[in-house]
N, C-alpha and C positions, 0 to 999 in steps of 0.2 A: 526558588524561593526557600527560605529556611523552614518554613512550616509545612512543606510537602512531606508526604510519607517517602521513605526510601524506595518504594516500589514505583511511586509516580515519577520520582526523580530519574530512576533507571529507565523507566519507560520513555520519558522524554528524551534522555540522552540516545537511547537506541533509535527512536524515531528520527531524531535529528541526524544521525549518522546513516540512516538507511540508504538514501541515494548513493552515497559513496561506496558502500557495500555492494549495492547492485551494479554500479559501474565496474568495479573490479570483477564481479562475476562474469560479465558479458565481454570484458576486454580481450581483444584478439580474435574474437569470432568474426568471420566475414559473413556478407549478406547471405550467401547460400547457406551457411551453417546456421545463421539466425532463423532462416525461413524453412529449414528442413522439416517436412511434416513428421509429426510424431506417430507412433502407433495410434490405433483408434482409442479414444478416451484419454489421450495425453496431448499436451500442448507443445508447440515448437517454442524455442527460446523467445522469439519475437512476440508470440501470443502470450507468453507469461509476462513479458514486459508490458504489453498493451493491457493485460488484465490488471496489473499493479496500478498503471496510470489511471484506468477507469475507476478503480476502487479508491485511489487517492482522492479523486474528485468528490465522490459521494461521502467518504469519511470526513473530509474537510467540512463539508456541508453539515453533516451530523454534528460534529463537535462544536462548530460555531453556533448552530441552532441551540444546542443544549446550554451553551453559555448565555444566550441571549433570551431564549423563550422558556415559558413555564411548561415542562414536560412534553416537548414536541414529539410528533410522531415521526418515526423513521422507518421507511419501507424497505423491505427486503429486496435484493437484487440477484438475479440468475446470471452467474458470470458466463455461462456458455452462451446464453442468448445475447449478452453484451459482445462477446467475441464474434458471434455469427452475423450480428447486425451492424456492427460499427466498423466495417472495413479494415479489420485487423491486418490483412494481407496487404493492404495499400498504405499502411503507416510506416513511419520512419523511426528507426531506433532512437536516433539523436533527438528528434522531437519528443518522443515519449519519456526519454531520460530527462529532459529539460522540463516537461510537465511536472514529473515527479519531484525534481529538485526544487522547482519554483514553489509548489505547494507546500512541500516540507519546510523550506525556509519561511514561508508566509505563516503557516500554522504555528511552527515552533516559536516564531516571534510573538504571536499572540498568547500561546500557552504560557510562556515564560513570565507573562505579566499577571497571571491569575493567582488566586489564593487557593490554599488547601480546601476550603469550604466549596470553591467553585468546582473542584474536581469531584465533589459529591453531588453535583446537580444531575438531574435525571432525564434522559429521553426515553421514550417507549418504542422499542423496536416491534414491528408488525409480527415478526416470527419469534424473537426471543424475549419479549417483554421488556420490563424496565431495566435500564442500563445507565450507570453512571458515566460521567466523562472519564473518569479514571479507567474504567473498563473499556470504553471506546479507545482510548489512547493505547492501552495495553494491547488491544487486538490489532490495531493498525500498526502499532510498533513492531509487532512480530510478524507482520505480513510479509515484508521483504525477506527476512531471514527464512521463513518458512518456504518461499518460492525459490531462494538460492540453493537450497537443498537439491531441488529438481534440476536446476541448471548445472549444478556440480555433477550430478549423476550423468547428464547427457554430454558434458564437456569432453571426456576422453574419446567417445565415439565421433563427435563432431569434429574434433581436431584431427583425428585419424583420417577422416574423409577428405581433408584438405580444403 
């Protein structure tokens, strides 16, 4: 929309392109490489992708609720608990990528219909306090690029193991 701030427009473009960036980052890695355990405190590539898929689900809910409700409450989520309790090691890379892609397409279509004023609507995060839709979008838009850095760091060693 023409009345969006340049930052909102850039965030939405980055968000819309996120799944393709992630697909490129994991391309060519085999199942063993995807599941190779990381050092303590670090995630495997598959765990990173599962984390992204899980976060997409609750961020989509947050953004939609901010659009619909008056100052909805948004609860914190501990990513380590999600990974340990949601069968990450049993999950499939292509299914996770499909979830991420589908959610991005769904939410992007919705967000492309809203006004600049809608991006100023507020939800209240249980840990971070009031947050606008624009801030939520900026956070989730940067989420995939943030994690791609970690995948890129692991990639040479993973490819070397064959």
